[in-house]
N, C-alpha and C positions, 0 to 999 in steps of 0.2 A: 605672647608679650613681645613688643618691639625691643630689639637690642639697642643699647645706648650707642650713639654714633658721635664721632668727633674725638679728637685727641685731648687727653687731660693735660692741663697746665697747672703748675703748682707755684705759689709764691709764699715767702716768709718775709713779712714786713712789719714796720712799726704799727702798734695797736692804734686804730683810729679812735676818735672820741666816742663816748657812749651813745650820743645821739645819732651817730653815723652807723655804729656797729649794731645797735639794737634792731633797727628794721631789717638789716641784712640777715641777722641771726634768726629773728622771728619768722621771716619769710621762708628760710630754709627749714626751720623747725616744722613748719606746716607740711613740708614735703618729705619729712623724715619719719623714721620709727624711733624717735628719740626717747630715752628714759627721762625721768624727771631731772636727773643730774646733768643732762645735756641741754636742758631748756634754758631760756633766758632768765627765768625766775631764779634758778640756781647760779648760772654763770654771771648774769648781770649783777646780782647781789654780791657775789664773791669779788668781782672786779671793783665794785663800788667800795668795798671794805679794805682793799689792798692799798698800801702806801703808794702815792703817785710815782715814786722813784723805782718801783718794782720793775725789773727788766722783762716786761711781757710783750710778746709779739703775736701777730695773727697769722696762722697757717691757713691758707686759702687754696682750694682746688676748684677749677672750673672746667666745664666741658662745653665747647661751642659757645662760649661767652656766658653760660649760666653757671651760677655757683652750685657745686654739688658737695662740697666739704668745707668745714670750718673747725678750727681748734685754737685754743690759747696755749702758746708755748712760753714758758718762763725759764729764764737762764739763771744759773746759780753756780758759782765756783766754790768748791770745798776742798779741804785737806783730807786726804785718805792716809790713815796710819800716822797722822801727825806731820807728814812731810811731803806727801805726793799731791800735787795740784791736779784736780779733776774738774773739767768743765762739763756741767750737767745741764740737760734740758728736761723739762717736766711738762706733761700734757694735762692741762686744766688743774694743776696743783702747783705748789711753790717750792717744795723741797725743804721748807722750814717746818719742823714738827709742830711748833706752836700754832702756826697758821693752818696747817693741814689736819689739825685735830677735828675739823668739821667732817673729814673722811668722805671723799667722793667714792661712789660705787656705781656700777652699771655705766662705766666711763667709756670713752673712745671719741674719735672724731664725730662731730655732727655731720651725718651724710644723708644725701637724698635717698629715698627708698629705692632699693635695688642697686645702689652704687657703692655699698659699704666696702666690699672686697677690693674693687678696682681703685676706689678713692684712697683707701688706707695704704694699699701697695704703692700707688703713685706718690703719695705724700712721704712715705718712708724712703722710697727710692730717691726722691728729690733731696731730702735732708742728708742722705748718705753721700750723694754725688756732688751737690752744689754748695753744701755748707760744711766744710771740713773743720770748723772752729768749735767742735764739741767732741766729748769723749764718751758720754753716757746719756741715754734718753730713757727716763723713767716713765712707765705707763702703769698707772694704778687702777685696779678694779676693772679690767677688761671683761666684758660680759658676753661676748660672742666668740665662739670657737673659730668662726671664719675670719675674724679680725686677727687672731693669732696666726692663722694659716697665711693670711695675706702679708703679714710681716715677714714670714719666712720666704715667700715668693719674691719679695723686694730685695732679698739678699741680706736682710738684717739677721743678726744672731740674737734672738730673744732669750735671755737667761731668766728663768722663772724664779722669783724670790718668794712666792707664796701662792698657794691655791686654797680657796675657801669655798665650802659649800654654802649655797643660798637656799634656805628652806622656804617653801611657800604653800599656800592653800589655793587650789584652783576653784574659785568661787563659781565660775561659769559651769564647771563640771558638776559641782554639787547641785546647782540649779537644774541642770539637765537631768540628773539622776533623781531629782526631787528628794534629796537626803539632807538631813540636818548635819551641822558640823560635828557635833559630839558623836554622832553615830558613825562618822567616817574616820575617826582617829582611834589610836590604840586603846584597848580596854583599860589598861592601868591608868593612863592619863585621864581618860573619861571618868573613871571611878574617883580619882583624886580631885578632879574639878567638881564633881557633884557633891562630894563630901565637904569640900571647902565652901561651896555655895550654901549648903544647909547650915554650916557653922556661921557664915556671915549673915544669913537671914534671921538669925537670932537677934541681930542688932536692928533689923528692919528690912524692908523689901530692897532687893538689889536693883540698881537702876543705872543705865548708861545715858549720859548726856553729851551731846556734841556742841562745842562752842558755836554760837550763831552770829558772832560779830568779832571784829578785830579786838575790841576791848575785852570781850569775854575770853577770846583765845589767849590774850596776854595774861589775863587773870589765871586761867587754867595752867598756862605754861609756867607762871610763877610758882604755883603749888607743885607742879612737876619738879621744878628745880629744887624746891625745898626738900622733897622726899629723896630725889636723886642724890643730892649732896649729903644729906644725912646718912644715907646708906654707905656711900663710898668713903666718907670721912671717918665713919665708925670702923672701917677696915684699914684706916691709916693712909688712904689714897686721896688725891686732890678732887676727883670728880670732874666731869667735862665742863661744868658751868663755872669752875674756878678760873677757866681760861677766858680772859677778857675778849679776845677775838671771837671765840666760839659764841659767847653771849651776844656780842654786837651783831654778828652775822645773822643769828636766828631772830633777834629782835627786828632786824631789817627785813628778813625774809618773810616773816609773818605779816609785817606791814605791807609789803609789796605784793604778796601772792595770795593772801587770804580771800580777798574779794573776787578773785578769779576761780575760786573753788579748789585751789591747789594745796591748801593747808587744812588738816583735820586734827583738832585737839579734842580728845575724849576724856571724860571723867566718869569713873565708876564709884558709886556710893552704896552703902548698906544703911538704909535709913538716913540719918544725918552724919554718918561716919564715912570719911574718905577712905576708899580702898586703893585706888590708883589712878594714874593719868597716863595717856598715850599721846605721843606727838607723831603724826603721820603726814606723808606727802601723798597727794592724789594726782595722777596723770593718766589720762586715756584709759580709765577703768582699772588701773593698777594702784593699789594702796601700799605704800612703802612705810613700814613701821621703823621710824628713825630713832626715837628716844622715848624713855619711860621714867616714871617715878612712882614707887609703890610704898605704902605704909606697911612695914613688916611688923608693926606693933598692934595691929587691929585685933588679933586674937592670939591666944597661946596654943591653940590646937587647930590642926587642919588649916594652917595659915598660908595660903598660896595666892597672894594677891595678883602676882604676874599671870599665872595660868588662868585665873578667873577673869581678869581684865581683858586678856587677849581673846578668850573664848567669847566674851560679850562683844568685843570689837569685831571679830570675824562674823558673828551673827548679824551685827549692825550693818556691816558692809555687804553681806550677802543680801540683806533686805534692801539696800540702796541700789542694787543692780550692778555693783562693780564686778570685774572679771577675776581679779587676783589679789591676794593678801600676802605681801612679801615680808619675811622676817629679816631680810638683809643677810650679809655675809657673816659667817662665824659658826663654829661647831658647838655652841652652847647646848647643853642637854635640853633646855626648855624649847629651843628652836626645833630640834629634831623631834621632840615628842609632840609638839603642836603642828608642825609642818606635815604635809601629805606627800611632798615630793621635793626634789632639790635639783639645782644646776650648779655648775662650777664657775667661779670667778677667779681670774688670774691677775696677780701682781708681777710685773717683770721689768727688766731693764735691757735695752739694746746697747751693746758695748762695741765700740770700734776695735779694730785690730791694733792694740797698743802693746808694747813690750811688757808693761806692768800687768796687763790683763792676762797675757800668756804666763807670766811668772806666778800670778795668783792662782791660776787654774792648775798649774803644775804643782804648787804647794798644797792645794786642796787634795789633789790625787794622792800625794805623798802622805798627808795627814790621815786620809781615809784608810790607806793601806796600813798605817801604824795604829789605827783605831782611835785617833784623836779627833775631836770635833772640828770640822772645817770652818765653822762659824767664828772661830777665833780670829780669822783674817779680817773680818769686817763685821759691822753690826748686822743683826738679822734683817732680812728683807722687809721693806715697808709694806707689810701684809694687810694693814687696814682691818682691825678687829670688828669694824662696824659699830653700830650703836650699842652701848652697854644697857643692860636691863637690871 
């Protein structure tokens, strides 16, 4: 393979209009190993939902005149401990919990294939050396270990605020081994799924349907919202769809991305009875399970709508020829039992050398020695629980 030649140049400038940025982003996307969350479907929809006054800028990396890296940087100033002013940067997020409830994962700069490490190192080095007007840079959901290493090489001090396992099913591997999904998972989970299937079949044949149009996807998503909200509200919690930005974002995303095959909304029924709905993203053979809504009142015994719905969804995508079924970040028991392997995702923050940073670190060490929880100094890291189930 030919080594990249030419010096990398980095700029951080005002965000161009969408009609200028979109072709630039999509062209690089074709030359990248982007996750769904780095595609224009996600990024363009997100930018279109943000208030025009949001302080967003374009981080751009070029080699020999060709764009090899792009990212959206949002500025936000906050008060730490009620009195300390901290100037923060965020990569492809806003720092506003209400807006960030959409939860980006598999994040990072959009980079040309093979340029990920050099591009990330150069971008971080540029921000550190040429832009002294920030104190902290938040990086949510980094999905590649080499990206974390390239941050270190740039001289950045990445403080890890959270690590989450991402469970997945290697559909391509199952296809190669000529094995069914249930035969590949643990015996206890397989037993529970089969018992639940038999129970649901008393109501009628189990069936999985995939939305075939934008209108049907909207209809399925509406039912998913109903069951999702009913479940979380019964627990005294708001539920994701109580968030107006969350709802608006996904309404637009389905509208923009469905016809490109990037949205998959599934319905599982037993006869005429709804069992559950799954809202997935599809990108280059990877199926990302993002959100779900299940009816936990279908049966009084062996009632596991989530396990059954996911088992049917895995089988469906195995048959569709996809390579991977992703359960996203989080250590939920159902993800571990349904997944066949996992990888780590990192949430972190790069902090400049500031007196208050050194003071906080010293206080953390002191509190740890005294056995007190260090997290009293600040809110827990923005770890991104991933999609609720």
